N, C-alpha and C positions, 0 to 999 in steps of 0.2 A: 504494500499500500502505500510506503514511503516513495518509491519510484513514480506510482502514478499521481500523488500528491504533487511530487516535483514536475512532473511533466505539466501538470493543471497550472504552474505556476506562469508557465509561457503564454495563459488566455488573460493574464492581467490586462486590462482595457479592453477585452472582449466579452465582459460579463453580461452585457445587455445582450448580445448576439447569442451567448451560451442560453441564458434566459428566455429568449425569444424561441431558440431552437427547443428547449423543453417544453414550453407552453405550446407551440405547434404541434411536437410528437404527443403532448396530452391530447389536444384538440384532436388530432388524426386518429388517435386510436379510439377516442370516444366516439366520434363520428363513425367510425365505420362499425363498432359495436351496436352504436344506435340505430344502423340499419337494420340489422339482425333484429333488434328488439321491435322495431316497426312493422317487420314482416311478422313477428309473433302476435302484435297488437291486431294487424290486420286479418289474419288468418282467424283468430280468435272471434272477430267481428262479423266477418263475413261469412265463416263456415263454423258455427258454434257447435262443436261435439258432432259436426256431422250432421245435423239435426234437420239441415235445409231452412232453417228458420234465421238465417243471416242477413245481412245487410250487403248486398254486393255493389252498393252503390259508394260504400265507404272505400273502396278500393281507388275511386279517384282521388279521395284525399290522400290516401296514403300513398298514392303514384306520386303526387305533387311533394310531399315531403321527403320522400325517398330522394326526389331530384334535388330538392335544396340541400339534403344532407351530403349527396353526391357533390355538389358545387362546394360546399364547404369544406368537406374531406379534400377536396382539389386545391383549395387555396391553403389551406393546412399543410398540406405535403409539399407544395412547390415552395413555399416560405420556408419550411425546414429545412427541406435540402439546400436552399440558396445559404442559409444561414450558418448550418453547420458545416458546408463544404467551405465557406468563408473563413471559418475558424480553425477547419483543417490544414487550409493551405497557408493562413497566418501563423499558426504554430510551426509548422514545417520552416517558412519563411526566417521566422524569429529564431529558430533553434539552427539554422543554417548559418545567419548572420554569426551567432553568437560561436558558433564551431569554427568559423573562419577567423573571426576575431582572436579566438582563444589560440588558433595556430599559428596565426602570423606573430603572436607572441612569444611562443615556443625559442626555448634556447637552442642553439645549433646542436648541444649534447641531445636533447629528445630527438631530433630528427636523425642524428646518428643510430639511435635505436629504433626508431618507429618506421616502417616501411612506407612508403609514400602511397602507394596503393589503398594500404589498412586505413589511412587517414581519409583518401578520398570516397572510401565505402562507408566508411561512417557519415559522411557529408550527404552522401546520394543514397544508396541502396536502405540503409537504416531509417533514413528520413523519410523516404516514402512510404515505408511499413507503418512509421508513427502517425504520418499525416493520413491514410487512408482509416486507422482506428479512431483518431481523434475526429474526424470529418464523417465516419460513418458507423463505425462499430460500437464507440460509446454510446451513441442516440440509438442506435438500432438495439442495443442491451436493454435500455431504457424504456424502449417501446415494447421489447418482449416480456420485461417486467410486469409494466402498466398492463399490458393485455392479459396477462395470468392472474394479476390482483383484481381488476375488474371482472374478468370472466367468472373467476373463482366464488367472486363476492355477490355477484348477479344470482347465479346458480344456486346459492347456498340460501340466498333470499326466496326464490321461488320453491325451491324442495330440498332443504338440508340433507334428508337421507340418499335421495339419489345423486345429490351433487358430492356427496361422502365417498359414494361407490364409483362414479363416473371419472373423478379426479385422482383416485387414488395410485394410478402409475407417477403422479406428478413429484413426489420424494424421491423416487427411483432416478427421474431426471435429475435434480440436484447432485444427488450421488454420483451419478456419470459424469456430472461436467466438473467437478470436483477432483475425481480420479482422472479425468482426461487432461484437466491443466496441470495438476502434479507431473504427470507423466511426460507432457508434450513440451513444457517449457525449456527443460535442459536441452532438447534435441534443436528446438527453433534457436536458443543461443548459439549452439554449435554449427548451424546451419549459415546464421549471420556472420560468425567467424570464418567459415571456410569460402563464404561468398565474397569476402574482404580479399581472400587469398587468389580467387580469380580475378577479381578487379586489379590488384597488383600485378598479376602476371600480363595481364593486357596492358597495363599503362608502362612497363617495363618494356615488352616486346615492340608497342609501336614507338616508345620512344627512342628504345634502342633498334630500330628495324635494320639499320644499315650495318650495324655490327653482326645482327643474327646473319645476316644474308652474306655478308662479306667470309664469314667462318662456316658459311652453310651448315648453320646450326638449327635449318627449319624443323628437321625430322625430332630432333632432341626437344626443342621448345613445343612442337605439338604434342609429343609424348606427355611433358611435364604439366602443360596445360591439359591434357584429357585426365590427367589423374587427379589434378584439384576439381575440375568440372565433375569428374566422376565422385568426387568426395561430396559435392554440394546435392549431387543427384540422389546419392545413397542415403545422406541423412534426411533430404526432403521427402524422400520416399517412406522412410522409417516414420516420418510425422505423418505423410498422407496414410500411411497404412491403418495408423492410429484413427484418423479422421474418417477413413472410408467406412469403419464400422460405427463410429460415434454419430456422425450426422445423419446418416440412416435412421439410427437409433431416435434420434429425436423426433423423427417421421413416426416410427413404430408406435411410440408410447401414447399419442394422441388415438393412433387407431385401435389401439387397445382400448382407449376411452369410448369409443364410437362403439366398439363391440359388446361391452358392457353396457351401454346406454340402450342399443338396439335388445339386449336381453332385460335387463331391469327397467328401463325406462316404456319399453313397447307392453311388458305386463302391468306397468302402473296405468297407462294410457287404456288399455284394454279393460281394466278394472274402474277406470274412470275418474282416479285420484288425479291425474293431470290433464290438461287439456291438449289439443292438438297443436296448438301456437307454443305452449310450453314445450312441447316433445321436439317442435322443430327447431326451436331457440337452443335447446340443449345441443342437438346438433349441428347446428349454425356455429355456435359459439366454441365447439368441440375442433370443428374443421377451421375455423379461424387461428387456433392454437396451433396447428401443423406449421404455417409458415415463421410464426414467432420462434416455435423451438427449434425449426431448422435454423434460423438466424441465430438463435442464441450459440447452437453447436459453432456457427459459422465464427460468431463474434468472441467465443472462448478461444477458438483457434486463433484467430487474428489478435485478440489481447495478449496472448502469451507472445505471439513474434513481436508485437509492439513493445512489451517489457522488456524482453530481450534485445531489442534494439534501442530501446531508451537506456537501459544499464549501460550499453556500448557507448552511447553518446555522451552519457554522465561520466563514464570513465577519462573522456578526452576533457570536459569541462572541468573534471574536479583535479585535473593535473595541477601541481603546486608549482609555477614558474621558479627552475632554477636561478635564473638571474632577473632581478628586478631593480627599478629606480629606487632610492632610498626615499624614507618618508620626507626628510628636510636635506634635499642635494646641495652642494656647493655650487657655485658658479664657476665657469671656467674663467680664466682672464679675458678681456673683453676683445682684443684685436691680436693679431701679430699671430707667427707661427707659435706652435707649441712644443714643450720639450717632452721627452718620454724618459721614464726611467723605470729600472727593473731591479728589485732588491732580493737576492737570494729566492728566484723563484722557482717553483717545481710544479709540474702538471702531468696528469697521466689521463687517460682517455676513459671513463667509467671504471676507474679502480683498476686499470691494468697496469702494463709495464711503465713506467715513467717515461715520458717522452722529452721533458727538460727537467734539467737537474742544476739547482743553485746557480740560476742565470742572472748576473750581475750587468746592469747596461746603463748607460746613460748619453742620450743623444741631444744634443743643444738645438735651440728654436731654430728653423733654417736650415739644420745641417742635412745633408743627404747621405745615407748610409746603406751599402749594399751589402747583401747578406748571401752568401756563398757556402756550399756544402754538398755531400751527396745526397741523393734523394733518401727522404725519410730521416735526414738529421734533427727534423726540428724548426726548420726555417718558418714555414706555413703556419705551425702551431705557434710558435712565439709571437708571430705579427697578429694573428686572432686574438692575443691578449689584449691588445690596445683598444680596438673598437668593443672591447669587452662579451666577445662571442662566447668565451668561456671566462669562468673564475679560475685563478691560479690555485693550486692544493696548498701550495707553500709559498709564502713570501707576498709581496706586493708589487702592483703595477700603477705607477704614476704618469698622469699627464697634465701638463702644465703645474707641475709641484703636487697634483691634488691626486689621494687614492681613486682609482677609475671606480670603486665602490660606493664611492662617496659622490659621484656624479650624476646627474640625470642622463639617462640612457639615451634619450632623443636627442638631448644637446652633443653629448660626447659622440654620437654617430654621425650627426649633422657636421662635425667639427673635421671629420675622417672620410677622405675620399677612397675608395678601393677598386682595384682593378684585379679580378680574382685568376687563377690558373685556368678554370674552366669557365669561360664567357659564355654567358646566357643572355639573349636577348629576348624582349617580348615580341608576338607575332603582331607588331604595328609599324608606322614608319619610322624611317630612320630619324626624324626630328623627335616623335615621341621617345623614342627608344634613349636618346642623347638628354631630353628634359626630364627623363625620369629620375636623374639627379637631382633637377632642382626644377619643380614643375612651375615655378615662377620665372624661369629664364626667358629674357627676350630673344628674339631671333639673330640679334647681333652677337649675343653671348653664345649661342648654339654653335654660329658659324665660328667664332672667335675658338671655343674649344674644340671645334673640328679641326681646325687649323693647326692648333696647337698638338693635337694628336696625329697630324700628317694624314688625314682622311678627308679633308674637303674638297681637293681636286677631284678624288674620284666618285664622292657623291654628287658633284655639281655634272659630272657624265651619265649619272642615272638617268632613265628616262623620265622619271617626276620628280627628280632631285631629292631634296629633304623629304619630300611627301612618299618616296618609294616605300611601299612595305617589303619589310625583309623575311617574312615568312615565319613558321614555328622554329623557335631555337635560332632565328637568324639565316635559317638554311640557305636562302638564295645569297648570301654574301660568302665572300672566301674567308678562310681562317685569320687571314691578315685584318681584313677589313673589319671583321667583327672584334676583332682585339682592338684597332684603333677607335671604334665607336663605343666600345667599353672604356677607354682610356677618356675619350671626349666626354662620356656620361658621368666618369669622377670627377673632372676638370672643371666641368660645367657650375658644380656646386661650390666652387670656389673653397675648397678645403684648407683646413691649416696644418693637417698632416695627410700625405699621400703614400698610399702603399701600392706598389707595383709588384704583384706575386707573380714573378715569370712572365711579364704581359708583353714581352716579344718572342715568346716562344713559337709561336705558329706564323713568323712570317719570315721572308727571306732576307739576306744580308741587306740588299740596297734597301727594300723596305725598312728594316731596323734602324740603318744607317739615318734614312728620312725621317723616323719616329724620335731617334735620338738627337738630331738638330733640331726638331721642333720643340722638344721638350727641355733642351740646353737652356734656351731663353728663359723659358716658363719657369724651370727650377731656380733660375738665378735672378729671378725679378726681386726688386727691393724687399717689396711686401714678404718675399720669401714663401718658403714651404719646407716642412720638415718631412723628408721623403725617406722612404725605405722600398729597397729594390731589390728583389729575390731575382737572381739571374745565373745563369751557366755559361753566357759568352760574354768574354773579356772588354767586348766593345761595348756591353752594357753596364758591366761593371764599373768601367773607367770613368763614368760620368760622376760616380759618388766622391766624396770628400774622405768618407772612411770606409773600410773594408772589414765586415766581421766573418770570420771562417767559423761555422756551425759544425759541431761534430760530436754525436754521441749525446746528443741536448743539452751541450756546454758549448759556449763562445770559448774556443780554443784558442782563436787568435784575434788580434785587432791592430788594425794599422791603414797606412796608405798603401797603394799599390808597390811603392818603390820598396817601402819599409819593410812588408812582408816577403818582397821578394829577397831583401839582403838577408832575411832571417833564416833563408833555406828550409822552411817548414813545410807545413801541410799545404798553404797557399802556393809555395813556390813549387810543389810537386804538382798539383793541379794546373798552375800557368803551365808547366812545360809540357805536361800532357795536351792542353789546350793547343799549346802553339805547334806542337807535333802535328796533331790532326788538321788545324789550320792550313799548314806547308804540305800536307801529305797530298 
């Protein structure tokens, strides 16, 4: 019940529509049953006990009343459907927004652990199940309950003894519903989880289709997807197997009631203890229990799916952010480049092997620092601590002389421009992708950033210039063009700290030279930028004022190019290997 009441909290502000839906559901149910009551009255008046002394003229009045009730029933039903569907879709919309806002606020660490497809499934498949229950199932359950209560009340009012007999199967229905719910809930929770796995497989294969085809892995991916889809099929059929017996049982129980009515009610009519109208009313009411009982079974089925889906959604909404802004953040210095310091910093992913160990670092405002080292040495991890994508397990990281944990996250990240190793562009125009770094940027600022990144001339040659759409993941651009657009995206926000995480790795030597020349003036402006460059090419490294050699999660060497060469250490060996490759 806790999950249900929490789900209902998303109807806040929609309570009038909920009440309208309930009122119309009651009106629809009562008007439907009233039609059967009028049939009883008409029969008793027109054909009293089959004596031939009835009043056939009363049938005209009866017909008019039936038409009026039918119109009223239509209005109640139409209004109820609109209001309840509106509530269902509104709840889905609100939960989807809440999920998206929550997921956007997740730290990098959570995304390291949670598959993207799993999160997408909760925001799509699970919410559709919830919407169907809130917009249909919940009210259908109410209608079924009202129908049962009204029918039982009227029948006991007319003939208590006969009503007790014909309604005898109803407690069995309640027991069956409880048994069904307890057995099917864990199955549906498993179905939703397996369905998330199918969604993840589709998302991964569509996003990585070029890799799949390049390695001719289609047969393997088909088999893997087939196994996951088969898991959904097997679990679903297990639930449907239970439902296959339960739902018909809901129809069978009212049929048993009709058999009891024919046997006992028929004898009562023959004995003259009930009228023909009473007998017909009993039969009509019992027949009208068939649909609610079937719906009751479907609602229990749907309700269990919705509860399982709600639990999965609330699991995401209940995640406590690992990284949040402090309650009373300290402001950054108002202008100019920012210093970066690290004091005895240690870090590991999810409690695994330490990636950084005892890192001490001080970068002055406006200084350009290059980080070099073998793959996996910890360069990108070290830089990810500056915008606080992760918090260090040990030590502290200072930006502008302030511990990043004491800074407002939004203010901190607005001050940092990042060009990551894996370039992601949105399926929008070039202009919109660059302006993503600064939505308030003018056209002049966008063009200036593109020129600084060395991509303006190529954009100008596109068929629609800056309005050219780049396709999903920027697929219509070359690797070098994507990286340069990403650099422009970082520069257009006028950052105070710039992080280039191997940002020229996908470009050729000539393009890299052009980017370096364009960036050189930008990095040397009077306003200055505190810049970190992760690079493997010496031509890029030489842009830096200072070079840091990262090895085994530590800063093994620090100095200028000439100083490090003179020491004959790690950097000198790396430089020699690079020089040999360049001359080969």
